[in-house]
N, C-alpha and C positions, 0 to 999 in steps of 0.2 A: 504494500500500500504506500502510495506517495503521501507524505505528511503535508498538512497545510502550511502555508507560509507563516512565519512568526509575525507578531505585531507588537508594538510597544505601547499601544493604548490599553492599559491594564484594567480598565473597567470591564473590558471584554473578558478578562479571565474569569470573572465571577458572574457578571450580570448581563452581558450581551448575548442573547440567544441566537447564535449564528452557527458556525460549524461545531461549536460546543453544545452538547445537549444536557446530559446529566451533570449537575453541578452540586457540590457540597462545599460550603465554606464555614469553618468552625473557628470562632474567635474566642480567645481566653484573655481576659483583662486582669492585670495585677493591681494591687493597691496603689502603686506609684505611677500607674499609667502605661507601663510597659506590658508586654504580653507576647502572644504568638497567634498565628493564623495557620490552620491546616486546610489545604485545598485538595479536593479530588474532582476531576472532571473527565467526562467521557465524550469522545468524538465518534459519532456514528460513521461507519464506513460508507453507508448509503448516502449520508448527507455530505460527507467529504467528497465523494464522487460527484454529487450534484453541484458542489461548489466549484468544480473545475469547468463547468459549462460557461460559455461566453455570457457575460452580463450578470453572473451570479457571484462575482468575486467577494461581495460583501458578506457571504456566508463563511469566509475563511479569515478570521480576524484575531486568533489567539496564539500565543507562544506555546510550543509543545515540547521543546527540548530543554535540558538542563542549562545549556549555554545561553538560551534565551533568558532564563531566570537570572543567571549570573550577571549578564549584561545589564539587566534591569536593576539588580542590587547595587551594581557599581555606581549607578546614578542616584541611588537613594541611600545615603549613608546611615539613615536610621533603621534600615532593614537588613536582615541577614538571612540567607538561605541556609537552613540547617539539615534538610534532607530532601531528596528527590528520587522518584522512581517512575518508570513507565513500563507498561506491558500491553501487548496486543492480544485482545480476545477474539472470539469468533466474529463478533459484530462491531466491536469498538476498540479504539485506542484509549487506554485508561492512564491518566496522569495523576500522580500524587506529589505534592510539594508541601513543605512546612517551613515557615519563616518566623523569625523573631522580630518584634518592633520595639524601638526604644520608647516611643510615646505615640499617642493617638494621631497626632498630625503626620507622623511618618507612615502609620497604617493607611491613613486617608490618601496620602500621596501615592501609595502603591495601588489602592483600590481604584482611584480616579484622579490621575495627575492633572486633568483639565479642570476638575471641580464642577463640571457641567451636570453630572448625573448623581452626585452625592455631596454630602456636607456633614461637618461635625461642629458642634458647639458645646461649650462647657469645659469640664476637666475630668480627671480620673474619678473624682468623688461624686460628681453629678453632671451628666451629659446626655447628648442625643446624637446618634448617627442616623442619617437619612440616606437611603439608596433607592434610585429609580430602577426597578427591575425591568419594567416595560413602560416606555414613554407613551404608549397608546397612539402612535402615529398611524395615519391612514395607510391602508395596504396598497402597495404599488402593483402587485401581480397576484390576483386572487387565486389563480390556478397553482402558482408556485407556493403561495402561503398555505393553501390547503394541503399540498403534498408534504410540506415541512411539518404541518400539524399532525399528519398521519404518521410520519416517521417518528415524531417525538413522543408518541403516546406512552411508551414504557418508561420515559425519563422524568426525573424530578429536579426541582431547584430546592436544595436544603440549605438554610441559613441558620446559624445558631451562635449564641454568645454567652459566655460565662462571666460572672461578675464577682468581685470580692464580697459584695453584700447582696442586695436584691435588685432585679431589673424587670423590664417589660419589653415585649415586642408587639408592634401594631402593623397591620396590613391595611393600607389605604389606597384609594384611587386618586386621580389627578384633581378631583374636586374636594379632596380632604375627607371623604366619607370612609368610615371603617368598613372593611370587607371581611366579614366573618363566615361567609358562605361560598368561598371559592371552591368549585367542584373538585373533590378528591383531596383537599388540603387537610393537613394535620398541624395544629398550632398549640404550642405550650406557651401561654401568654405571659406568665410571671414566675419569678423564682430566682434562684442563684444561677440557673442556666435556663435560657429561653430559646425557643426554636420555632421555625415554620418550615413545612414541607409542602411545596406547591407543584402540581403536575405541570410540566412544560407546556403541554397543549392548552391548559387553562390560562397560563400566563400569556401565551402567544395570541390567544383569542380575546384578551381583555382590551376592548376598544377604548376604555377610559383610563387605561394604564394601571400598573400595580407598583406600589411603593412599599418598602419595608423600613420600619423605624425601630431602632433599639434605644431604649431610654433607661437611665439609672440614676 
């Protein structure tokens, strides 16, 4: 299998549903604001092949190799890659990476260097991380989007965060309304570790967008 071309737009690592389908991002926050983030993401071979078609380059937007991560860490002095592995399954390429961050601003620089799809306010004791999982833009190619939704049915977006004390996670749309009934979702909304698991096809079909907010 020919691997997708790497990208340096790292919001794509976790939250751009392109050539990456199954996504798990688990953030652990320490009392002083440092912590670690463990990533696992899966690239469907079917969708990878689809991304090679003329005009579909936007489906290939994530780094897949250890060298891609290392180059990114070189530009983010507050981040450190501590482990990396990849394996090819029957239907997917599976990537696992774990990184340490010195503070939450370093983490946010990794998640979204542009700051256009995510934000952080507050500090290690009391704060809020906002991430736009799906911006809810109009569909450009209905037939292609339908095919992507079919391919993505087995996949999930899993986001979790552990806190020194207590925290919350909220799922909202672009109008600020809480989404408690995303089809197929599982949400643990409060506690020392909170999480949400969202089917990728439900995320892709959310015309009003889907946002995830961690609060503590």
